[in-house]
C-alpha positions in Angstrom: 0.0 0.0 0.0 1.6 3.3 -1.2 1.7 6.0 1.4 2.7 9.6 0.7 4.6 11.9 3.0 4.9 15.7 3.3 7.1 17.1 0.5 6.5 14.2 -2.0 6.0 15.3 -5.6 3.2 13.8 -7.7 2.9 14.5 -11.4 -0.4 14.5 -13.4 -0.8 11.8 -16.0 -0.5 14.3 -18.8 2.7 15.8 -17.3 1.3 19.3 -17.2 1.3 19.9 -13.4 3.2 18.9 -10.3 1.6 18.6 -6.9 3.5 18.7 -3.6 2.0 16.8 -0.7 1.3 19.0 2.4 -0.5 16.6 4.7 -2.7 13.5 5.0 -6.2 14.7 5.7 -8.2 11.4 5.6 -7.2 7.8 6.0 -9.6 5.7 3.9 -10.7 2.4 5.4 -11.7 1.2 1.9 -10.9 2.9 -1.3 -8.0 5.1 -0.5 -6.3 8.0 1.4 -6.9 11.7 0.8 -4.1 14.3 1.0 -3.9 18.0 0.9 -1.5 19.1 -1.9 -0.5 22.3 -3.7 0.7 23.3 -7.1 2.2 26.8 -7.2 -0.3 28.8 -5.1 -3.3 26.6 -5.8 -4.5 24.2 -3.2 -6.1 20.8 -4.1 -7.0 17.4 -2.6 -5.5 14.2 -3.9 -7.1 10.8 -3.5 -4.8 7.8 -3.9 -6.5 4.4 -4.3 -5.3 1.5 -2.2 -6.4 -1.3 -4.5 -8.1 -1.8 -7.8 -7.3 -2.5 -11.5 -5.3 0.6 -12.6 -6.7 0.6 -16.1 -10.3 0.3 -15.0 -9.8 3.0 -12.4 -8.2 5.3 -15.0 -11.1 4.9 -17.4 -13.5 5.6 -14.6 -11.6 8.8 -13.6 -11.6 10.1 -17.2 -15.4 9.5 -17.5 -15.9 11.3 -14.2 -13.9 14.3 -15.4 -16.6 14.7 -18.1 -19.6 13.9 -15.9 -18.5 16.3 -13.1 -18.7 19.2 -15.4 -22.5 18.8 -15.5 -22.9 20.6 -12.2 -20.7 22.9 -10.1 -21.9 20.9 -7.1 -19.8 17.8 -8.0 -16.3 17.5 -6.6 -14.8 15.5 -9.5 -11.4 14.5 -10.9 -9.4 17.4 -12.3 -6.2 15.4 -13.0 -5.4 11.7 -13.0 -2.1 10.6 -11.3 -0.1 7.4 -11.1 2.1 6.8 -8.0 4.1 3.6 -7.9 1.5 1.6 -9.7 -1.4 3.1 -7.8 -3.9 5.4 -9.5 -5.4 8.5 -8.0 -6.8 11.8 -8.9 -6.6 15.5 -7.9 -9.8 17.3 -7.1 -11.0 20.6 -5.6 -10.0 21.1 -1.9 -12.8 22.0 0.4 -11.4 23.9 3.4 -12.9 22.8 6.7 -13.0 26.5 7.7 -15.3 27.1 4.8 -17.3 23.9 4.4 -19.3 22.0 6.9 -21.2 18.6 6.8 -24.7 18.7 5.6 -25.6 16.9 8.8 -26.6 20.4 10.1 -29.8 19.8 8.2 -30.5 17.1 10.8 -28.4 18.1 13.8 -28.7 21.8 13.6 -25.9 24.3 14.4 -24.2 25.2 17.7 -24.8 28.6 19.2 -23.0 30.1 22.2 -25.2 31.9 24.7 -24.1 35.0 26.6 -23.5 32.9 29.7 -21.1 30.7 27.8 -23.5 27.7 27.4 -23.6 26.0 24.1 -26.9 24.9 22.6 -28.0 23.4 19.3 -30.5 25.3 17.1 -32.4 23.7 14.3 -32.2 25.5 11.0 -35.4 27.3 10.0 -37.5 25.4 7.5 -37.0 27.9 4.7 -33.2 27.4 4.9 -33.5 23.6 5.0 -35.8 23.6 1.9 -33.4 26.0 0.1 -30.4 23.7 0.7 -32.4 20.5 -0.1 -33.4 22.1 -3.4 -29.7 22.5 -4.4 -29.0 18.9 -3.4 -31.9 17.4 -5.4 -31.1 19.6 -8.4 -27.5 18.2 -8.5 -28.5 14.5 -7.9 -31.3 14.9 -10.5 -28.6 15.4 -13.2 -27.1 12.0 -12.4 -30.5 10.3 -11.9 -31.7 11.4 -15.3 -28.4 10.1 -16.8 -29.0 6.7 -15.1 -26.0 7.1 -12.9 -25.8 6.2 -9.2 -23.4 7.6 -6.6 -24.0 4.5 -4.4 -23.1 6.1 -1.1 -25.3 9.1 -0.5 -25.2 10.3 3.0 -24.7 13.5 5.0 -21.0 13.3 5.3 -20.6 13.2 1.5 -22.5 16.5 1.0 -20.8 19.7 2.2 -22.3 23.1 2.7 -20.4 26.4 2.2 -20.9 28.4 5.4 -20.5 31.7 3.5 -22.5 31.2 0.4 -24.9 28.4 1.2 -23.7 26.5 -1.9 -23.3 22.7 -1.8 -20.6 20.2 -2.8 -21.1 16.5 -3.4 -18.1 14.3 -2.6 -17.1 10.7 -3.4 -18.4 11.0 -7.0 -15.7 8.4 -7.9 -18.2 5.7 -6.7 -20.6 6.7 -9.5 -21.7 3.8 -11.6 -24.1 3.5 -14.6 -26.1 0.7 -16.1 -25.9 -2.8 -14.7 -23.4 -3.9 -12.0 -22.9 -7.0 -9.8 -24.8 -7.2 -6.5 -22.7 -5.8 -3.7 -23.0 -4.2 -0.2 -21.9 -0.6 -0.8 -23.1 2.4 1.2 -23.7 3.3 4.9 -26.0 1.5 7.3 -29.3 3.3 7.6 -28.9 5.0 4.2 -28.7 1.8 2.1 -31.9 0.3 0.8 -32.7 -3.2 2.2 -31.7 -5.3 -0.8 -28.4 -3.5 -1.2 -27.6 -4.0 2.5 -28.4 -7.7 2.1 -26.1 -7.9 -0.9 -28.9 -9.0 -3.2 -28.6 -6.1 -5.7 -26.2 -3.5 -6.9 -26.8 0.1 -6.0 -28.5 2.1 -8.8 -30.1 5.5 -9.2 -33.2 4.3 -7.3 -30.8 3.5 -4.4 -29.8 7.1 -4.4 -33.4 8.1 -4.4 -33.9 5.9 -1.3 -30.9 7.4 0.5 -32.0 11.0 -0.2 -35.5 10.3 1.1 -34.0 8.9 4.3 -32.0 12.1 4.7 -34.9 14.4 3.9 -37.1 12.5 6.4 -34.5 12.8 9.1 -34.1 16.5 8.4 -37.7 17.5 8.3 -39.4 14.9 10.6 -36.6 13.8 12.9 -35.4 10.2 13.5 -35.2 7.5 10.8 -38.2 6.4 8.6 -37.7 2.7 9.5 -36.7 3.2 13.2 -39.9 3.0 15.3 -41.0 1.2 18.5 -39.8 -2.2 17.1 -36.2 -0.9 17.3 -36.5 -0.8 21.1 -37.9 -4.4 21.4 -36.0 -7.5 22.1 -34.4 -9.1 18.9 -32.4 -12.2 18.3 -30.2 -10.7 15.6 -28.3 -7.5 15.0 -30.9 -4.7 15.5 -29.6 -2.6 12.6 -29.7 -5.6 10.2 -33.2 -6.4 11.5 -34.5 -2.8 11.2 -32.9 -1.7 7.9 -32.4 -4.9 6.0 -34.4 -8.0 6.9 -37.6 -6.7 8.5 -37.9 -3.0 7.5 -41.3 -1.3 8.2 -41.9 2.3 7.5 -43.0 4.1 10.7 -46.0 5.7 8.9 -47.0 2.6 6.9 -50.7 2.9 6.3 -51.4 -0.9 6.6 -48.8 -2.0 9.2 -48.9 0.1 12.4 -46.5 -2.2 14.2 -43.5 0.2 13.9 -45.1 3.5 14.8 -42.7 6.0 16.7 -42.1 5.0 20.3 -44.3 7.0 22.8 -41.2 9.0 24.0 -40.5 10.3 20.4 -43.1 13.1 20.8 -41.3 15.4 18.4 -41.5 12.8 15.6 -45.2 12.1 16.3 -46.0 15.8 16.2 -44.3 16.4 13.0 -45.8 13.4 11.3 -49.2 15.0 12.1 -48.0 18.4 10.9 -46.7 17.7 7.4 -49.2 17.8 4.5 -50.5 14.6 3.0 -48.7 15.0 -0.3 -45.4 15.0 1.5 -46.3 11.9 3.6 -47.6 10.2 0.4 -44.2 10.8 -1.3 -42.4 9.2 1.7 -44.9 6.2 1.6 -44.2 5.6 -2.1 -40.5 5.3 -1.3 -40.5 3.3 2.0 -43.6 1.1 1.4 -44.6 0.9 -2.3 -41.0 1.0 -3.6 -39.2 -0.6 -0.7 -38.3 -3.8 -2.6 -39.0 -5.0 -6.1 -41.1 -1.9 -7.1 -38.2 0.5 -6.8 -39.4 2.6 -9.7 -42.3 3.7 -7.5 -39.9 5.6 -5.3 -40.2 9.4 -5.3 -37.6 10.7 -7.8 -35.3 13.7 -7.3 -37.4 15.6 -9.9 -40.6 14.9 -8.0 -39.0 15.9 -4.7 -38.0 19.2 -6.3 -41.7 19.9 -6.9 -42.7 18.9 -3.4 -40.0 21.1 -1.9 -41.3 24.1 -3.8 -44.8 23.3 -2.7 -43.7 22.9 1.0 -42.0 26.3 0.8 -45.2 27.9 -0.6 -47.5 26.1 1.8 -45.9 26.9 5.1 -46.2 29.8 7.5 -44.9 30.4 11.0 -46.5 31.1 14.4 -45.9 34.7 15.2 -45.4 33.9 18.9 -42.8 31.1 18.8 -41.7 30.8 15.2 -42.9 27.2 14.8 -43.6 26.3 11.1 -47.1 25.2 10.2 -48.8 24.2 6.9 -52.0 25.6 5.6 -53.4 22.2 4.8 -52.8 20.7 8.3 -52.6 23.6 10.7 -55.0 23.4 13.7 -56.6 26.5 15.2 -53.8 26.8 17.8 -50.0 26.3 17.6 -49.1 22.8 18.9 -45.9 24.2 20.5 -47.0 27.4 22.3 -50.8 27.2 22.1 -51.2 30.6 20.6 -54.1 31.1 18.2 -52.7 30.9 14.7 -52.9 33.9 12.4 -52.7 33.0 8.7 -50.9 35.3 6.3 -53.1 37.5 4.1 -54.2 35.8 0.9 -55.5 37.1 -2.4 -58.4 35.2 -4.0 -60.6 35.9 -7.0 -64.4 35.8 -6.9 -65.8 33.0 -8.9 -62.4 31.3 -9.7 -61.4 27.7 -9.0 -57.9 28.9 -8.1 -56.9 28.6 -4.5 -55.3 32.0 -4.4 -51.9 33.3 -3.3 -50.5 33.9 0.2 -48.6 37.2 0.5 -45.0 36.9 1.7 -42.3 39.5 1.1 -41.1 39.1 -2.5 -44.1 37.0 -3.6 -45.0 37.5 -7.3 -48.7 37.3 -8.1 -49.6 36.2 -11.6 -53.0 36.1 -13.3 -52.7 32.3 -13.6 -52.5 32.0 -9.8 -55.9 33.8 -9.4 -57.9 33.4 -12.6 -58.5 30.3 -14.7 -58.5 30.5 -18.5 -56.4 33.7 -18.5 -53.1 34.3 -20.2 -50.5 34.4 -17.4 -48.8 37.7 -16.7 -47.6 39.4 -13.6 -50.1 41.5 -11.6 -48.3 42.4 -8.4 -45.2 41.9 -6.3 -45.2 42.0 -2.5 -42.9 44.6 -1.2 -42.2 46.4 2.1 -43.5 49.9 2.2 -41.0 52.6 2.9 -43.6 54.6 4.7 -44.9 52.2 7.4 -42.6 49.1 6.8 -45.7 47.0 6.2 -46.4 44.6 3.3 -47.8 46.3 0.2 -48.4 45.4 -3.4 -46.2 46.9 -6.2 -48.5 47.1 -9.2 -46.6 45.4 -12.2 -49.6 45.1 -14.5 -50.5 47.5 -17.3 -54.1 46.8 -16.6 -56.1 49.4 -14.5 -56.5 48.4 -10.8 -59.0 49.9 -8.4 -58.8 49.4 -4.6 -62.1 49.6 -2.8 -62.2 49.7 1.0 -64.9 48.3 3.2 -66.3 51.8 3.8 -66.7 52.3 0.1 -63.7 54.5 -0.5 -61.9 53.7 -3.7 -58.7 54.7 -5.5 -57.2 53.8 -8.9 -53.6 52.6 -9.3 -51.3 52.0 -12.3 -48.1 50.3 -13.1 -45.4 51.1 -10.6 -47.8 52.3 -7.9 -47.7 50.9 -4.4 -51.1 49.5 -3.2 -51.7 49.2 0.5 -53.1 45.9 1.9 -56.2 46.0 3.9 -58.2 43.0 5.1 -61.8 42.9 3.8 -60.9 45.3 0.9 -61.0 44.3 -2.8 -59.2 45.0 -6.0 -60.9 45.3 -9.3 -58.8 44.6 -12.4 -59.8 45.9 -15.8 -63.3 46.4 -14.4 -63.6 42.6 -14.9 -62.1 40.6 -12.0 -62.8 41.1 -8.3 -59.8 40.2 -6.1 -60.3 40.0 -2.3 -57.8 40.2 0.6 -58.6 37.5 3.2 -56.8 36.1 6.2 -56.5 36.4 9.9 -56.9 33.6 12.5 -57.3 29.9 11.6 
């Protein structure tokens, strides 16, 4: 097994660059070791494989050089190297001062209080959904190309602390097409048949792993780890739970593995999330758990669901807990405060559900009126005068605001329209748009 030491010089296969080893930064238990290297003033990481057919590995690295260009999120081979008969590759270096594990989507981030105590705070939902959208956008590129990473987990996805961008590591495990059955991945994130060694990882395995991560991030806990995990078992409990006897905690037909009574957070969140989200999880962990893998929710479908979750949620003004319009009860389940829904625009006589007004929301005719060519009507802005939400009129159509007391005023393109509950907007003397909202 070839080991590099500080000061060793490694040349790229094409002879164009030399890399000087600075330090060993990761000792691989399987594939290889990772080193920090530099070339002139540029810093890189170098992965040197322990074992494997050199020619096969070289061909794979060359393919990954091309595949990696499909997304800036992929950390992929930049140069192929050969050291004493061992193949390796040079890639982008992710500074630990700049990048952190995506496990913050599950574990939250540490915050130091004024008294010196350290607590963990969960990321707000809108931040989680924004990061998940970037992750699914990157994986969708591989999924659509029938390529599998094979070991999707939190540690292989990094988040830039300054920009919020994401990087996906270990892309050298990517495979396409058919492969031999093997156990490859991480316990808890591997689908059951891969963990048993009965099938090779494929793109649907990645879809399974991503759904596990998303569930852990938004719901808490693991989708297969319920009350049965705490019962007596005559085999390894992880093998039993994740491979030989997996049961989704929210399985509609099998309630034997519901969350344990002490897992109150998980139980509350399962009740909180909308049906379309729970149904997408059910397709992955029940309908598509074994032979029907194509029923699993795909990265593209998750992107649509993530967008919908973002649009469908609002927060309790008292404690900041997130709620969803579809499932929210009259009172916040955390602090008990009566919930006040955001103001919403709806059109009389339309089958459209309307638009909730958040800062920056764009309101289009298609959101309010059926059978209408879609063009933008308004954009929600913060008024310079009173710092409250208002509507910036972006339509060329005439708009009239009428208050409850009968007072009316006309507005044109570029004007700021104040928002009042129980008032209405008339557009082109044709459509009546109402402001509604308030308590649940």
